[in-house]
C-alpha positions as CSV (number, residue, x, y, z in Angstrom):
1,X,-72.0,-9.8,1.2
2,X,-71.3,-13.0,2.9
3,X,-69.4,-15.0,0.4
4,X,-68.1,-18.6,0.4
5,X,-65.4,-20.2,2.6
6,X,-61.9,-21.0,1.4
7,X,-63.1,-24.6,1.5
8,X,-66.2,-24.1,-0.3
9,X,-64.0,-22.4,-3.1
10,X,-61.3,-25.2,-3.2
11,X,-64.4,-27.8,-3.4
12,X,-65.9,-25.9,-6.4
13,X,-62.6,-25.5,-8.2
14,X,-61.6,-29.0,-7.6
15,X,-58.5,-28.1,-5.8
16,X,-57.0,-28.8,-2.3
17,X,-57.6,-26.1,0.2
18,X,-53.8,-25.8,0.6
19,X,-53.6,-24.7,-3.1
20,X,-55.9,-21.6,-2.4
21,X,-53.8,-20.8,0.6
22,X,-50.7,-21.2,-1.5
23,X,-52.2,-18.7,-4.2
24,X,-53.0,-16.3,-1.5
25,X,-49.3,-16.7,-0.1
26,X,-47.8,-15.9,-3.6
27,X,-50.3,-13.2,-4.5
28,X,-51.9,-15.0,-7.4
29,X,-55.3,-14.5,-5.4
30,X,-55.8,-11.6,-3.1
31,X,-56.2,-12.4,0.6
32,X,-59.7,-12.7,1.3
33,X,-61.4,-10.6,4.0
34,X,-62.4,-12.6,7.3
35,X,-65.7,-13.3,8.8
36,X,-66.2,-12.6,12.5
37,X,-65.4,-16.4,13.2
38,X,-61.8,-15.8,11.2
39,X,-63.1,-17.7,8.2
40,X,-61.9,-16.7,4.8
41,X,-65.0,-15.2,2.8
42,X,-64.0,-15.7,-0.6
43,X,-66.9,-14.1,-2.4
44,X,-64.9,-11.7,-4.4
45,X,-63.3,-14.6,-6.4
46,X,-65.0,-16.8,-8.8
47,X,-63.6,-20.5,-9.6
48,X,-62.1,-20.7,-13.0
49,X,-62.7,-23.5,-15.1
50,X,-62.2,-27.0,-14.2
51,X,-59.3,-28.7,-14.9
52,X,-59.3,-31.9,-17.2
């Protein structure tokens, strides 16, 4: 399974990429596996509801 990148996840969730990284760092989200090109493959995480 290929998954999406952290940037794609951030865009889909309407948050900044640094927010995704911060969530990984504090343990709110599991750190995703890396692709061969060292990109985050975030296919294991579904974006939640969008903020108002």
